Structures are given as structure tokens and as C-alpha cells.
N, C-alpha and C positions, 0 to 999 in steps of 0.2 A: 240325133236322138229320136226315139219314138215320139208319137204325138202325146202331148201333155195338156191337161186342162188349165185354162186361165179364165179370168172374168174381168170386166171393166169395173173399176171401183164404184162408179155411180150406179151400176146395175144392181147393187146391194142396198140402194136407198139414196135419195138425194141429199146433198150436203147440208141444206138448210133445215132438214128434218131429222136426219139420223147421224149420230156421231161416227167419226172415222174409226175410232177404236172398236166400237160395236161391230162395224162392218168387217174390219180385219179379223176380229175374233171369230166371226161366223165363216169367213173365208177359210181360215185355218181349221176350224172345227169340222168342216165338211170336206176336207181333203183337197181343197183347191190351192195349188202351190204357186200359181202365177197370177199376176194382176196387171192389167193395163191401168196406169194411173191417170185418171181424168183430172184435168187441170182445175176444174171446179172444186174438187175436194181439197187440193193444195191451197187454193186461194181462200176458201172459207176458213181453213185452219190458220192461215196467215192473218186473217182479219181479227183473230182473237188476241193477237199481240198488241201492245201499245204502239200506236201509230198506224195500225191497220195493215193492209196488204201491200206494203212497200216492197221494193226489190229485196232489201235486206231481210225483211220478215218472211218473204216467200222462200228465200234460201234457208232461213232458220226452220221454217215449216218442213221443207224438203229433208233437212237433216233429221228432224224428229220422225218423219214418215219412214225414212230409211231404217232408223233404229227400231221402230215399231214393227216393221216388216221382218227385220232380222230376227227379232225375238220369236216371231211366229213362223219362221222358216218360209217366208213368202218372197218369191222373186218378182221384182218389178220389171216387166217385159218392155214397157214403153211409156212415154209421156205423150198425152194426146188430149184434144185435137188442136193443132195449130191452124186455126180457121181463117178463111177469106184472105189468102195470101197471093196466089199466082194470078197474074194478068190484071192487076189493079190499074185502072185508067189514071187515077190520081197518083202520080209518082212520089209526091211528098208523103202520101199515106204508105206507099211501098217502103220508103226510107224508114218510116216509123215502125213498120212491121219487121224490118231487118233488125232494128234495135231490140225489139221484143224477142226476136229469135236468139240474139246474143244472150239474153237472160235465160231463155228456155234451155239453151245448151248448158249453161251453168247449173240450172236446176236439174237437168237430166244427169249430169255428172255427179251431183250430190246424191241423187236418187240411186246412182249406180246402175243406170240403164244406158245403153248406147243407141236407143231408137226413139225417134220422134215421128209421130204420125201426122200427115197432112191430108185432110179430106179436100175434095174439089170444092171450089167456092160456090155458094148459092146466093151471093149478093145479086141485086137487080142487074139486068144486062147493061143498064146505063153506067154501072160502076165497074164492070168486068169486061175486059177486051176479049174478043173472039180470036185474036191473033195468037196462033199456036206458038209461033216463034218467040213472042213475048213471054208466054207462060213458061216455055222451056228455059229461056234465059233466066227468068226469076227463080225457077227451081234449081237450075245449075248454080245460081248464086249461093243458095243455102247449102247445097251439097258441097260446094267448094269450101264454105265456111266450116262445115263439119269435118271435112277431110283434113283440115289443118290442125284439128285437135288430136291429142294423144291420150288414150286410144281414139281412133276416128269415131265421129258421130254419124250414125246412119239415119236415113229418112225413108219412110214408106208413104206412097201416094195412093189414095183410094178414090174411086169414082162413086159419088153419092147418087142415088137413084133420082134425085131431083136437082142435081147440079146444074148451074146456069149454062156452062159451056162444056162440061165434062160430066156425063151421066151414065156412061157404059164402061165396063171393064176394058173393052177394046181400045177406047180412047185413052184411058189411063196407062195401059200397056204401051201404046204408041208413044206417049209422052215420056214414060220411063226409058224407052229405047232411045229417044231423041236426046234426053238429058245425058245419057251415056256416061254415068259416073258409077264407080264400083260401090259407092255407099248410098246410092239412091235406087230404091226398089219399089215393089208393088205390095199393096194390101188387097187381098180378095175377101169379100164378105158375102156369104150366101144370101143374106137379106138384100143388100144393095144390088146384087146381080139380078135377083128375082124381082125385086121391086120395080125395076125399070122394064123388063122384057116379059114378065109373066103376070104380075099383079097390076090391077088398076082399081084402087079403092073407090073411085068415083063412078065405076061402072056397075050396072045391076049384077053382073056375073062375078064381079071382083077380079076379073081377068082381062088381059088384052085379047084382041080378036084371034091371034095366032099363037097363043101362049105356049102350048106344048111344043110346037114346031120351032118356035124361037129359042126355047131353052135347049132343045136337042141340038140345033145348029150351033148355038153359042158355046156349049160345053165341048163340042167337037173342035171348034176353033181354039178354045182355051187349051185343050190338051195338045193340039198340034203346034200352037204358036208360043206359049209362055215358057220361058226358061226358068225352071224351078229355083235356080241359083239366085234369081232376082226377085223371088217371092219371099218377102221379109216377115209377113204376118198374115194369118188366116183368122177370120171371125166367123163364127157359126151361130146363126140366128134364124128364127122363123117368124111368122106373124099371123095375126088373127084375121080370119075372113069376116068382114062386117055383115051384119044382118040387113043393112040398107046402105045405099051408096053414100059416100062421104061428099055430100053436096050441101049447099046452103040449107040450114035447118037441122043438120046432123049435129049431135052433141060435140063432135070433134072438129067441126068445120071452123076454119080460120081464114077469113078473106085475105089475110096478108101472107098466107103460106100456100104453096102447092099442096094438093090433096095428099100426095105421097109423103110429104114431110109431116103433115098433121097426123097421118096414119102411123108413120114411123114413130113419132114421139109418144103416141098413146097405146100402140097395139102390137109392138114386137113381143115375141114369145121365145122361150128357150127351145132348142131343137127337140122335136118329137112330141111336143105338147098338143097332141091331137085332141085331147079332152078339153083343151082351152080354145080350140078353134083353129089350130095351126093348119095351113093349107099350101104353103109354098113348097117347091121342089128342092128343099134344102138338102135332102139326102142325095139326090142325083148330082147336084152341083158339088157337094162335098166329096162324093165318090170320084168325080173328075179331078178334083184337086189332090185328094189323098192317094188314090190308086192310079189315076191317069198321069198326074205330074210327079207322083212319088214324093209328095211333100212330107217332111218330118219336122216336128217342132211344136211350138205353142199353138193351141187352137183355143181362141178366146170367145166367150159368150158376151157379146156386147148388146145387152138388153136395154131398150128404152120402152117404158110402159108407164101408164098412169099410176100404177100401184106403187111405183118407187117413191112417190111423194105422200103415200098414206102415213098417217101419224101413229099408227099401231107400232109400238116398240118392238113387236115380233117380226116386223117387215124384213129386216136384214136376215133373220134366221130362216124365214119362209123362202126368201129368194135364194139363199145359199143352198137350201135343201133342194129346191127345184132345179138349180144349176147342177147339183151333184147327181140327181136322178137323170137329168138330161144327158150328162156326160157318159154315164154308164150305158144308157140306151144307145148313144152314138157309137161307143166302142163295140157293143154287141152288133149293131146294125151293119157296121162297116167291116167287122171282123179284124180290127186292128189291135196292136199291142198298146196297152195303157202304160204310159211312161211313169205314172205315179203309183205309189203304194195304195192298196185298197184301204179306205178309211176304216177305222176300228168299229164304227157303229153302222148298223144296217139302215138303209133307207128304203121306204116303200113308196109307191106312187102316191103323190099327194092328191087328196080329193077335194081340197078347198079351192076356191077361186079368190085370189087377192083382189 
């Protein structure tokens, strides 16, 4: 199918501030037909039922979510993020995570999605092995679990820019190839690719020393090496260039987090939001994926930003509008076919800053 616009559910507002129905309403009103369902939203809904977020109540919440999305014509493209899984040194914790995955597969089936997203772990190195064979074996285990389902459950693996052992797309692609399962593929995110090789929020320049050359070489490798048939999801995101380095004393500094993670949680932007300070080579990376690899399918805006927790009840509407404007700009910039019908109302460039 041609490229179609999607968004992560939490990118329309955090679950402890904004209701899920309000977010889904805005998703539908602004012509966004696909949604990555963030587990946080499901868990918070389950907490509203007597007994709290038990497995039974999570399944009940998933059923409600599916109904609410059906009414609005929204496709759930994945459930995510299944965090801190691969390479755990504590194998009893690994066994616990496998039990959690059994529930996630049940949740995904109720949500009527066949895809679960697994980001690379960013637990302390003392908790995560650097043994690639162990990571591969762990990921094969969930792939084989999913393959036994009917229809099969798929998994996509993503390198986070601050991952403990896996922080580059090349590493995630190597692991996908080693796992070697038909239902285990790759997630490519313009933000996480650029966050590792182009951006350095702790630097005065906001960039790595050889940022442009690194990106050029990386996207050449991407086009040459990646099999698009194993590319299960694409995320399209940019980020804000900070006025000062993210070091101790900065408002976003967190001594317990890598600078890139603190920056990611507070400063991601939708594609093309130059007026908000966007500076990553998101267009160049996206061109490599869309035109170089010839990817077709869902392209999701996975925003993380401080504004998502603002208590303003208009936050979901403002974020959905920004996402819709961003998508139209992306379609124009890349000269691609928009797989979704044009929304009935007109959107202009927003001049507000959330």
C-alpha cells in the first residue's frame, strides 16, 4: 500500500492527564487513520476497573479500545513498547518477561494487531549482557512464540539512540538477520538513527563531530544492506536543537539518564517543525527509507515531548493538528502518494508553541 499516516497514542497526550477517548477523537478528526498503541494508555484504562490493572482488566481494556477505534475508523498498527527484554543477566527476570509476553500476545490479538514493538534495552550494563548470541536467542524465543499463533504474531526490533548494548540501526539489523525468523523484523526511526550519529544534546553545537559525513555513510549502508521485506515499521520524528548543552544545571538534565534519553523525552518534534527548532536530517533519512528502500506502509509519528503532559484540555487537539500538518509537509517534501483521504477541514501552519 502507499504510505499512510499513523501516530503513537501517547503522542497525543500522556495517559495520566488526557483521556483516551479525547485522544482518539482528535486522531480521527485530523485524518490520522493508524495508531501505535502505547501500553501506558491501555494500562491506565485498565486501572479504572475494579481490581486495577490485572491481566483480566487489561484484556477488558483492550476490547474497549478495539471497539473505540472501530467506531472511529482507526487501525491499530502495533502494541508497544515491550521494554528491557533481550540479554537480561538475571534469567529469572527473563522468565518473568516471557510470561508478560504471553499476556502481550493476548492483548495484541484482542486489539486486532499482529505487531509488537521491542526497543533495545537501556537498563544498566550490569543488568544487560553484551553477548549477542544471548540476545539473539532471547529474541528468537519470542519470535517462535508468536509464530505458533494463528494468525502469526510479528515483532519489530528498534535500536534506541541511548541503548545499552544496541544503539545503532546497523546493530539492530544484524540482530534481525541473526534471529532469522519470518515474523521478526526491523523498526527504523528517523529520530533514533539521527540521535546516535548526528545529534549530541550535551555538545555546544548540538551535533557529533562528523555528523553530516556519518549520516551520509549511514544512509548509503541502509539502502545497500536492508531488505525492505524485513522492515515492519517506520517512525518519522525530528527534535529540537537546544539553546544550551544538556549538562548538569540544564532544566532537562537528569543524572540517572543519558543526555540523549533526557533530550528524547522532552524535545522530540514532528517532522518539518523548523519553527519549533527541528534540526535533524529527518528528510534525508526518510528519503533513504521511502525512495531508497521503496518502503510502503504505515509511517508513524512517535513524538515524545514535555508538552504531552500539559494539563491544557486542548493539548490532544493541538498535537493532532501539528501531526496532520507535519504529514502533509512530508508528503509534499518526498513527492509520495498519500494513502489516506485528505481530511475535510483545512489545516494551516500552527503559530503556537505548546
